[in-house]
C-alpha atoms as one frame of an Amber mdcrd trajectory, in Angstrom:
protein
   6.269 -21.164 -66.554   9.034 -19.104 -64.496   6.750 -18.060 -61.622   6.280
 -22.036 -61.591   9.761 -22.088 -60.850   9.615 -19.962 -58.517   6.796 -21.144
 -56.670   8.531 -24.464 -56.551  11.777 -23.423 -55.323  10.245 -21.260 -52.443
   8.159 -24.445 -51.689  11.477 -26.580 -51.305  13.226 -24.109 -49.265  10.036
 -24.297 -46.849  10.394 -27.723 -46.153  14.192 -27.830 -45.868  13.636 -25.326
 -43.117  10.637 -27.521 -41.740  12.817 -30.788 -41.817  15.832 -29.170 -40.176
  13.624 -27.158 -37.684  12.156 -30.926 -36.748  15.309 -32.186 -36.784  16.846
 -29.821 -34.242  13.815 -30.351 -31.941  14.636 -34.061 -31.794  18.064 -32.792
 -30.940  17.163 -30.607 -28.362  14.726 -33.045 -26.687  17.736 -35.690 -26.514
  20.380 -32.892 -24.756  20.335 -33.893 -21.222  21.058 -30.540 -19.836  17.785
 -29.465 -21.173  15.731 -32.954 -19.975  17.014 -32.390 -16.594  15.127 -28.864
 -16.448  17.847 -27.035 -14.247  17.502 -24.247 -15.890  13.559 -24.056 -14.387
  13.323 -25.802 -11.293  15.858 -27.361  -8.221  14.710 -29.000  -5.454  16.993
 -29.469  -2.203  16.459 -31.432   0.614  13.810 -29.553   2.031  13.610 -25.890
  -0.196  12.969 -25.336  -3.811  13.409 -23.185  -6.611  12.094 -21.796  -9.543
  13.041 -19.362 -12.439  10.314 -17.606 -13.964   9.997 -16.338 -17.641  11.627
 -12.820 -17.023  14.594 -14.789 -15.447  14.000 -14.079 -12.123  14.492 -16.867
  -9.265  11.746 -17.633  -6.938  12.493 -19.688  -3.562  10.492 -20.888  -0.532
  11.604 -23.694   2.544  14.074 -24.003   4.563  16.474 -21.096   4.523  19.040
 -22.226   7.037  22.362 -20.901   6.644  21.233 -18.511   4.106  20.957 -20.642
   1.312  18.456 -18.602  -0.667  21.194 -16.164  -1.303  19.465 -12.938  -0.724
  21.164 -12.309   2.823  18.342 -13.451   4.765  17.993 -16.231   7.253  14.445
 -16.696   7.353  12.349 -19.686   6.449   8.991 -19.126   4.097   6.214 -21.165
   2.859   5.215 -18.481  -0.156   8.150 -18.281  -3.024   9.809 -15.333  -2.780
  11.920 -12.857  -5.452  15.898 -13.873  -4.423  17.614 -13.217  -7.614  17.530
 -11.642 -11.601  19.050 -12.665 -14.463  19.415 -16.528 -13.553  19.717 -19.198
 -15.886  20.143 -22.229 -13.868  19.885 -23.465 -10.450  20.904 -26.527  -8.615
  20.518 -27.208  -4.689  22.428 -29.320  -2.232  21.641 -30.444   0.883  22.157
 -27.059   2.770  23.480 -25.013  -0.065  22.671 -23.122  -3.269  24.092 -22.791
  -6.850  23.170 -20.489  -9.602  24.220 -19.723 -13.009  23.515 -16.066 -14.480
  22.899 -15.493 -17.846  26.304 -14.294 -18.214  27.728 -17.801 -17.369  28.852
 -16.696 -13.997  28.470 -19.323 -11.137  27.438 -17.634  -7.991  26.990 -19.785
  -4.342  25.115 -19.248  -0.828  24.688 -21.345   2.042  26.948 -23.334   4.326
  30.271 -24.106   2.621  31.517 -26.428   5.320  33.381 -28.946   2.693  34.405
 -26.295   0.310  31.385 -26.912  -1.927  31.124 -23.537  -3.083  34.782 -24.041
  -4.719  35.788 -20.598  -3.939  38.631 -21.901  -1.831  37.297 -21.113   1.537
  34.859 -23.019   3.880  32.540 -20.058   5.065  29.273 -20.005   4.902  27.650
 -16.894   3.929  23.823 -15.858   3.099  24.622 -13.482   0.226  25.471 -15.207
  -3.306  28.862 -14.858  -4.044  30.481 -15.373  -7.628  32.784 -18.150  -7.579
  33.601 -18.985 -11.252  33.137 -17.903 -14.765  32.268 -19.703 -18.196  29.951
 -22.225 -16.560  27.050 -23.685 -18.535  25.937 -26.642 -16.518  26.019 -27.022
 -12.390  24.733 -30.018 -10.515  24.819 -30.051  -6.501  25.125 -33.271  -4.280
  24.814 -33.226  -0.523  28.067 -31.838   0.340  30.147 -31.729  -3.132  29.532
 -29.827  -6.667  29.814 -30.759 -10.417  30.344 -28.371 -13.039  30.547 -28.519
 -16.530  32.321 -25.293 -17.989  31.622 -23.850 -21.694  34.539 -25.641 -23.163
  32.951 -29.017 -21.926  35.412 -29.718 -19.272  34.374 -31.288 -15.613  35.480
 -29.660 -12.353  34.672 -30.670  -9.002  34.676 -29.412  -5.496  33.698 -30.458
  -1.817  33.543 -33.115   0.312  35.401 -35.977  -1.167  35.285 -38.965   1.996
  34.055 -41.438  -0.768  36.178 -40.431  -3.660  32.799 -38.502  -5.299  35.180
 -35.954  -6.852  36.748 -38.555  -9.021  40.223 -37.360  -8.417  41.792 -40.266
  -7.280  41.763 -39.039  -3.265  39.581 -39.125  -0.555  40.718 -35.631   0.273
  38.271 -32.482   0.439  39.016 -29.907  -2.129  37.612 -26.213  -1.408  38.426
 -25.060  -4.728  37.315 -26.494  -8.310  39.681 -28.842  -9.683  39.334 -30.292
 -13.435  38.452 -33.955 -13.709  37.329 -35.096 -17.450  37.103 -33.734 -21.231
  34.436 -34.255 -23.299  31.475 -34.272 -20.512  28.018 -32.901 -21.928  26.145
 -33.879 -18.344  26.420 -34.685 -14.850  24.716 -35.483 -11.806  26.336 -35.296
  -7.874  24.199 -37.724  -5.543  25.178 -38.167  -1.862  28.544 -39.615  -1.882
  28.789 -40.316  -5.510  28.405 -38.783  -9.339  27.551 -39.737 -12.349  28.344
 -37.988 -15.933  27.671 -38.579 -19.629  30.682 -37.973 -22.120  29.846 -36.380
 -25.393  29.880 -39.917 -27.001  26.689 -41.083 -24.234  28.844 -43.007 -21.888
  27.871 -43.509 -18.729  30.632 -43.051 -16.032  30.911 -43.468 -12.538  32.909
 -42.510  -9.354  32.847 -42.509  -5.755  30.875 -44.347  -2.587  29.437 -47.596
  -3.721  28.013 -49.098  -0.234  24.498 -50.077  -2.110  25.728 -50.830  -5.700
  24.856 -47.093  -6.850  27.798 -47.265  -9.215  26.042 -50.158 -11.229  29.135
 -52.380 -11.649  28.412 -55.345  -9.892  30.052 -54.891  -6.882  29.979 -52.715
  -3.843  33.357 -51.155  -3.733  34.292 -47.651  -4.108  35.806 -46.186  -6.554
  37.739 -42.874  -6.296  38.559 -42.359 -10.419  35.767 -42.446 -13.144  34.974
 -45.907 -14.575  32.704 -46.546 -17.759  29.641 -48.614 -16.947  27.355 -48.173
 -19.711  26.896 -46.887 -23.271  24.155 -45.351 -25.265  22.519 -43.208 -22.231
  20.663 -40.051 -22.838  20.214 -38.790 -19.107  21.157 -39.733 -15.732  20.472
 -39.008 -12.205  22.280 -39.452  -8.885  20.477 -39.617  -5.642  21.207 -41.344
  -2.400  23.245 -44.193  -2.816  21.053 -44.960  -6.330  21.376 -44.171  -9.700
  18.783 -43.877 -12.621  20.118 -43.877 -16.362  17.927 -43.377 -19.379  19.316
 -45.224 -22.469  18.748 -43.354 -26.045  16.394 -46.504 -26.773  14.142 -44.567
 -23.858  14.227 -47.467 -21.427  15.039 -46.888 -17.916  17.483 -48.347 -15.743
  18.143 -48.420 -12.131  20.538 -49.294  -9.529  21.808 -49.312  -6.455  19.850
 -48.565  -2.600  16.311 -49.827  -2.775  15.165 -48.515   0.299  10.922 -48.065
  -0.200  11.151 -49.686  -3.157  12.600 -46.690  -5.133  14.407 -48.423  -7.767
  10.987 -49.575  -8.928  11.325 -52.832  -9.862   8.504 -54.453  -7.310  11.228
 -55.393  -4.352  12.869 -53.698  -1.665  16.370 -55.060  -2.420  19.511 -53.607
  -3.516  21.084 -53.774  -6.813  24.682 -53.935  -7.608  23.910 -54.095 -11.213
  21.625 -51.817 -13.610  18.257 -53.256 -14.200  15.607 -52.448 -16.996  12.247
 -50.618 -15.210  10.817 -49.114 -17.928  10.060 -48.309 -21.603   9.378 -44.520
 -22.982  11.241 -42.895 -20.563  12.447 -39.039 -21.146  14.096 -38.342 -17.756
  14.121 -39.622 -14.036  14.912 -37.622 -10.668  16.280 -40.053  -7.766  15.970
 -38.733  -4.433  16.756 -39.891  -0.678  13.667 -42.238  -0.495  11.859 -41.129
  -3.493  12.182 -41.581  -7.912  10.078 -39.452 -10.158   9.971 -41.088 -13.530
   8.805 -38.685 -16.961   7.686 -40.758 -19.558   7.637 -39.315 -23.111   3.781
 -38.916 -23.175   4.411 -36.230 -19.983   2.727 -38.627 -17.684   4.823 -38.141
 -14.302   5.297 -41.749 -12.143   6.711 -42.289  -8.841   7.776 -45.107  -6.442
   9.592 -45.762  -3.283   8.304 -43.748   0.317   4.607 -42.975  -0.159   4.714
 -39.639   0.892   4.780 -37.849  -2.010   1.279 -37.925  -3.391  -1.804 -40.629
  -3.692  -0.547 -41.938  -7.252  -3.659 -43.739  -9.289  -3.744 -46.766  -8.013
  -2.715 -46.553  -4.650  -3.958 -48.407  -1.410  -1.525 -47.278   1.474  -2.956
 -50.203   3.136  -1.054 -52.433   1.116   1.681 -50.104   0.669   3.021 -49.721
   4.004   6.558 -50.157   3.196   6.404 -48.106   0.005   5.572 -47.986  -3.644
   7.906 -50.825  -5.155   6.649 -50.637  -8.738   5.867 -47.138 -10.084   2.445
 -45.378 -10.184   1.358 -42.481 -12.225   1.094 -39.434 -10.257   0.367 -36.635
 -12.821   0.416 -36.078 -16.604   1.165 -32.794 -19.085   4.486 -32.761 -17.252
   7.723 -31.633 -18.541  10.170 -30.994 -15.728  10.557 -32.717 -12.420  12.392
 -32.740  -9.088  12.490 -34.957  -6.209  13.215 -33.412  -2.635  12.983 -35.306
   1.150   9.821 -36.819   0.785   8.236 -34.027  -1.741   8.343 -33.739  -5.446
   7.526 -30.658  -7.148   6.923 -30.491 -11.425   5.964 -28.216 -14.189   3.510
 -28.694 -16.478   3.225 -27.836 -20.305   1.197 -24.755 -19.519   4.371 -23.433
 -17.142   2.630 -24.015 -13.843   4.608 -25.377 -10.995   2.750 -28.266  -8.864
   4.082 -29.843  -5.403   3.005 -32.377  -2.863   4.368 -34.499   0.000   5.868
 -33.283   3.201   5.896 -29.422   3.872   7.804 -28.708   7.544   9.547 -25.752
   6.338   7.038 -24.231   3.966   8.813 -26.208   0.800   6.048 -26.807  -1.338
   5.478 -23.165  -1.697   1.552 -23.208  -0.725   1.539 -20.582   2.053   1.503
 -22.960   5.224   3.565 -25.607   6.524   1.023 -28.626   6.552   2.195 -31.896
   4.543  -0.302 -32.448   1.384   0.418 -36.234   0.669  -3.338 -36.407  -1.196
  -3.107 -34.709  -4.486  -0.146 -32.155  -6.220  -1.324 -28.509  -5.690  -0.505
 -25.455  -8.247   1.625 -22.944  -6.590   3.293 -20.947  -9.400   2.645 -19.371
 -12.628   4.739 -18.282 -15.706   7.480 -20.686 -15.037  10.430 -20.259 -17.674
   9.825 -22.219 -20.755
């Protein structure tokens, strides 16, 4: 009898462990920082970075102004190891931001607008430490937003349209604090979007195409709430994508080449629903990539980022206005200028699209618009 009681107690504890493990896994899946994949991959304007399982950072593509951070300025078409002990990365138009495993923030490349946040505007090809206690970074075209370990949001850089959200349009060369209780941020071309810990979506900056989603084209130099129940968001060039907690995708803003995915090329000043069962979205200059819960990757916008299933290039001369499937078994994705990079569940990196600077990492500089190609193994899990 006693042994039966012991066995029963053990089984009960095992069930509890499995239950809470499952719950914890679900929470991680809803974590916007985890969903973003920035601890693994970042795609800039024309350069790409990937973190491997040993926490080493590998980069390829355009190295103008030394954005690789290793002291060089030569572009390469094959991934090269540039840094160790890297936790997370995010790339802007011509600069790079790196978070190391000790929580320090580093920057390299152009710094014309103060986007490094180090108080200066000097460009450097050697990565420089600019802040401590950072857990997340998002680099926009020419501005940067970070979340510190205390969940405060800090911003720096270009601010001509109020994309720093500090109530001015003055550039900042050093990080300034904007808001508390922030769990995710995405910096776009001239606007910024963020998620607070209560899952509300806040926006600020330029709004000429309706990218703030407030029904107007008026810019906002301070944060304003536009949506509730949001689990993930992405700011691109005058476009915003938001995934709600019910896994529906909503888009607004510039619709060049149909990158909103609603079947038209007309701009939208309010968020419109596009798709169900979505995990995350990545928005760039002329393309959008959508990752669904089943691991399928869908794309819309300019048709140069692959040949998705169902694409007839003769009837899509103005772009892909309705999302088409590009790949499956995908867990992270990033979109650059006319190209896409994604990580599959077997921890391999795949790329396709424009390749003028070797940003696809496949050893040449020829565009690859037919099918994605595998370029890296052993990507960080």
